[in-house]
N, C-alpha and C positions, 0 to 999 in steps of 0.2 A: 504493500500500500504506500502510495506517495506521501511524503511528509510535507504537506502544503505549507505549514508554518515555517519549517526550516527553509524551504525553497524561497518563500516570500521574504524572510529575513535576509537571506543571502543576496537576493536581488536588490532589495532596498539599500543594503550596505554597499553593494557594487555600484549602483546608480549614484549614490551619494559621493563615494570616493572618486569616481570618474568625473562627476560634475565639478567637484572641488579642484581637480587638477586641470580642468578645461579652461579655455579662453572665456567661457560664459559663467565662471564661478560666482559672479555678482548677481546673476539672474536667479530666478526661482529654480528649485530642484525639479527635474523632470518627473512627471507623474508615471507611476507604474500602472499600466492598463492590462488587466488580466483577460486574455482572449479565451473565452469560455465555450466557443463553438464546439459542438460534439463531445463536450466533457460530461462525465457522469454526474448525476445530481449530488451525490454525497461529496464530491470534490468541490463543487460550487458552494454547497452549504458550509463545508469546512473552511473555505476561503473567506466567506462572510464572517464566520466565527472568529477567524484570526485577525479581523479588522480590515480586510480588503474591501474597498468601496467602489472602485472604478473597474467596470467590466466592458468587454466588447464582443459583439456577435456579427456573424457574416450574413445571416439570412433573417428576414423580417418574420416569417411565419414560425420558424423554429424558436426565435427569440421570444416571440409572443407567448408561446405555450410554456417555455422554460422560465420566463421572468415575470409574467403578469402577477402571480400571487406573491412572489418574493418582493417585488417592488411595492406591493400594497402593505407588506409587513415590515419592510426595511426602507424607511423614508430617506435615509442618508445615501443610498446607492446612486451611482451615476452609470447609465448604460449608453454605450456608443455603438453606432452602426459603422462597420468597417468593410462591409461587402457591397457589391453592386445593388443599387436600388432601382426597381422597375417603377415606371410611372403609376401603374395600377395599385402599387403598395404604398404610395406616398401618404395617404390618409392614416393608415395604421402606423406607419413609421413615425409620423409626427406626434402621435399620441403615446408612443412607447419609448422613444430614445431621447435622451437629453442632448446629445450631439450626433449629427450625421456627418461623417468624414468623407463621404464618397460622392459629393456633388460634382458631376463631370460632363454635363452637356446642357445645351440650351433648353431642350424639350423638358428635361427633368427640372431644371431651375424654374421654368414657367409654371409647371404643375405644382411645385412646392410653393411658389409665390401665391398661386391661386388659393391654396388651402392654408396658408400661414396666417395665424392670428394670435391674439393674446391667450387663447384657450388651449393651444397646443403645448405639448410638453417640451418639444425641441426648442432650445433657446439660441443655438448657434450652429454654424456650419463650417466644415473645412472643404476646400476644393481639392479633388484628387488630381495630381499631375502624373502623367505617364512619362517619367523622366527618360526612360529608355526607348520611347516610341515603339513599344512592343505591340504587335497586332493582336495578340491574344489577351491583352490586358486592358482593363478599363482605365479611364483617365484622359485628361486633355494633353495635347502636345504642349511642350514648354513654350512654343512660339505663340500659342493661342491664349496662354495664361493671363497676360496683362489685360487684354481686352475683355475676356470672360469675367475676370474679377470685377472690373469696372461695371460691366453690364449687370452682374448680380447685386452689386452694392448700390449703384446709382439709379438704374432703371427699375430693378425689382425690389430694392430696399431690403434685401436679405442681410441678416447679421453674419457676415463672413468674418471669421476670426483667424483662420489659419489654412495651412496646406498639408496634404498627406501624400506620401509616395511609397511604392514598393519597388526597390531597385531590381534589375534583372539578376537572376541567380548566378549567371556566369560572368558577371562584371564586378569590378571593385566598387563596393557600395559608396565609398567616401565621395566619389565625384558626383554621384546622384544626390547625396545629402547636401553637398556644397551648392549644387545647382538649385535645389529647392530653397535653401536658405537665401540665396541671392534673389530669387523671385519673390519670396516673402518680404524681404527687407525693402525692396524697391516699391512694393505695394503696401508697405506699412502694416503688415500682418504679423501678429506677435506669437501665434501658436504654430508649432511644427510637429506633426505626428509622423515620426520616422524612427526606424529601428525596431528589429524583432529579436528573437532569441539568439540568432547567430551574429548580429551586427549592432546591437543596441549601444555598445560602448563607442563605436565609431560615430553613431548617430548623435550621441550626447556631445561628442567633441566638435560636432558641426552645428550645435545649437538646438537639438531636439528638445521639445517641452513635454512630450509624452512618448513612451516606448510601449509597443504592443507585444506582450510576451505570452506565449501559449505553452509550449512544451517544457520550458525551463521552470514555469510556475506550476503547472498541473501534472506534468509528466506526459507521456505519449497519449494522444486522444484515441477514442474508439472510432472505427470507420463505419 
């Protein structure tokens, strides 16, 4: 059985030490986001017992069935969507997630704007950038980023707070983190969701404000 508390304590310590040694040591310590997709219920409950409050899911429907009751009884939890969002799931997503990290196209932005109001749970959005221009991955091309950010902020009045990326598996992640940081800086966005189990330390060194950890937190997930 995985020792969730031990894993969490190790990660929090590692995040803190890496942050202290980074160029961004004066900024806030990056958040540890526990990626709970496909994890067994007892692991999620154990994580909550240990004090973990920020979780992320890939799919709206799975997240709804897994988290609806937990969110009702644990008011301090923060739930993020880090997987692709279909336009027909926007309504459910806005009622379930505190943050949606995968805003990546005009059609989706328009649908969100149409349903966005003071009664929804979602309070902020990240725009997903496909830093490697990979055809199989969601996300905007870096060249489209500036104009899309402006469209979402100025035309649609959406609260865009940051950017998210998933670097290509076969490339050095640091150059992708550096690119995302540059796009965020010139657009005055303060939040960067980048870094996973294999590369979160690199991400912190390039200014990540939240790292998405699955296997190092929960252990290997069920398929």
